[in-house]
Structure formats: structure tokens, C-alpha cells
N, C-alpha and C positions, 0 to 999 in steps of 0.2 A: 386853416389851409388853402391856400390860394391856387385858383385856376381849376380847381377839381371837374372832372366830367361826370356827367351820371348817365347810365345806361339802362334802355328801360328797351322792353320787347313792344312791339307795336301792333303784332297780329299772330295768327296762327301759324302762318311760314315761318315763324321767327327771324322775320327782317328786322334788325338790329337796328336802333333809332339813336341819336345822339341829342342829347339835350344842352345849348350851349350855355352853362349856369359856371360860376365861379362864386367861390366863400373868399368870406376876410374874417378879420377878424371883427368887423361891423354887420356881419349877416351875408347872406347868398343873394348873388342879383342875377337875372338873366336877360334876355332880348327878347325871350318867348318863341325861341327859336327851335324845331325838333329837326335832325335830319340826320340822314344816312350817311356812312364814309365816305360815299362818292360824291357829297354835297347836293343829293337831292333834298328836296325840302319834302318832311312828311306833313307837318302839324306847325299851326303857328298858336299863340296864345291872344285871344282876344285883350284889346287893350295896352300888350308889350309895345316896346318900340318897331321891331318887324313888323305887326300886323298893322300896325297906325300908319307906317311906310308904305302902306300896299303888298308886303310882301308875305304870298302867300302859297297852301302844299301844290306841287306836281313843279314848281318852279325849280334851279337850280343854282347852288352858291358856287362862282366861279374865282372870286377872288375876294380877297379881303384887304383894306388899305393896299389897293394896289401887288398884293403878293397873292400866288395861287393858292386855292383854297386846299388845307390841308386841316383836320380836327386842333393841331397843335398851332398854325397860324392863327386861327380864329380865338382858341384859347388863349393865345397872348395878347392877340390883339385885344380882348374885351380887357384882362387886366389891366395893360398899358393904356386903356381909354377911360380908365376909372378913373386917374388922377391926370388926366391930358387935357387939353382945352380943344381939341380938332374931335368932329366929329369921326363916328365909325363907319366907312364906307366899303359898301357891298356890292360887288359885281354880279348881277344875278342876270341868268339866261330864262327864257320864257318863250316857249317854241323855238322861234328863228331871230329872237331880238333880243339884246342886250340892254340892264338899263343899272344905273351906278345908283344905290339906295344910302341916303347920310343919315345916319341915325343920332342921334343926340341921346346920350347915358347919364345918368342921374352920376353927377362927380360925388368923390366921398370929402372933398376938402368944403362940396356946399352944405354939409352937416352941422349942425350948431356945435359950437364947442362947449363943455361944461357949466360954463360963466353965463351962458346964455338961456333964457327962458323962455 
């Protein structure tokens, strides 16, 4: 299944966060970003593209590849980014400041073929 979103309960007040993940025949992939439906980032995973770029909890995802953020827009961009060549661009709000982060995703085309060892 491609583009699956997993839902997780993040605290006792039942605040629901979404983890930006998708799956394919080659397995699951993620940018390491947990966020609420409104785009507020609740957590990042150390060593993953979002955290390596400097994105952190408390920031808010505003746009993905120049489109207003929705969970569907992010999911579609993740799926498209796995086979494309352009980085994933995230416009993030941090207090009164905005910054565009460009995340390089591992590409499916970069995986070795069955004849390569």
C-alpha cells in the first residue's frame, strides 16, 4: 500500500499526531516528522531528514512544495518525491519567522538492481 498514514496517540489528553510515512513494495519510509492535523510538529526522529534539516517540535508546517499543508498534500509529496529528483520543500513557521527547508529523500531508483551485488 502506498501513502499509508499511521495515527498515534501522543499524550493523555488524546492529542492525535500523524507520522509522515508511506509504504511501498520496497518497505516503509519516513522523513521522521510527527505532526498534528493542523501542522504543528510534535516530534522529530533523530537522524531522519526533518531533524537533520533543523526542524523541531513546536514549529508548524505551513506548506509542502509551495502548496498549503494538509495531510494529503504531504502524503502525495512524499510519494512523488521518492521517484523524482527535486528535494521535498517544507515551509515551516517558527514563532514569527518562516523558513523553507529542502529535504533530500532516498530515491527508489537508487536501490541496487537484482543483477548488482
